[in-house]
C-alpha positions in Angstrom: -12.8 5.3 -8.6 -9.6 4.0 -7.0 -9.0 1.2 -9.5 -5.3 2.2 -9.9 -4.7 2.1 -6.2 -6.3 -1.3 -5.9 -4.2 -2.6 -8.9 -1.0 -1.3 -7.3 -1.8 -2.9 -4.0 -2.7 -6.2 -5.6 0.5 -6.4 -7.6 2.5 -5.5 -4.4 0.8 -8.5 -2.6 1.7 -10.8 -5.5 5.2 -9.6 -5.8 5.8 -9.8 -2.0 5.8 -13.6 -2.3 8.3 -13.5 -5.2 10.5 -10.6 -4.5 9.9 -8.6 -1.3 12.3 -5.8 -2.2 10.4 -5.1 -5.4 7.1 -5.2 -3.6 8.3 -2.7 -1.0 9.6 -0.5 -3.7 6.2 -0.7 -5.4 4.4 0.2 -2.1 6.6 3.2 -1.7 4.5 4.8 -4.4 1.9 5.3 -1.7 4.3 7.5 0.4 2.9 10.6 -1.1 -0.7 9.5 -0.6 -0.9 11.4 2.7 -0.8 14.6 0.7 -4.0 13.6 -1.2 -7.4 14.9 -0.1 -10.9 13.7 -0.3 -11.9 10.6 -2.3 -8.4 10.0 -3.6 -7.0 9.7 -0.1 -9.8 7.5 0.9 -9.3 5.2 -2.1 -5.6 4.9 -1.4 -6.2 4.2 2.2 -8.8 1.5 1.3 -6.4 -0.2 -1.1 -3.7 -0.3 1.6 -6.2 -1.6 4.2 -7.0 -4.5 1.9 -3.3 -5.5 2.0 -3.2 -5.7 5.8 -2.4 -9.3 6.7 -1.6 -10.3 3.1 2.1 -9.4 3.0 4.5 -12.2 4.0 7.7 -10.1 4.2 8.7 -8.2 7.4 9.8 -5.2 5.4 6.5 -5.1 3.4 4.5 -5.3 6.6 6.5 -2.6 8.3 6.2 -0.2 5.3 2.5 -1.0 5.1 1.9 -0.1 8.8 3.8 3.2 8.3 1.7 4.1 5.3 -1.5 3.2 7.0 -0.5 5.3 10.0 0.3 8.3 7.8 -3.0 8.0 6.0 -5.0 7.7 9.2 -3.5 10.8 10.7 
């Protein structure tokens, strides 16, 4: 149901304010999401879209944009 993806994204948003490097490392777990198919890919994409605009760090925002672009392709 995508609960794990949402949890990971929420924790990344929380950590971004405290330690942006750890948050970016956590978001890197989504790098393989482009290989997913069907509902899993859609759930990962939805979790990342919810993060859009919530990350304060430049590195986090850059990584998020790359991940969203990879999942949209």
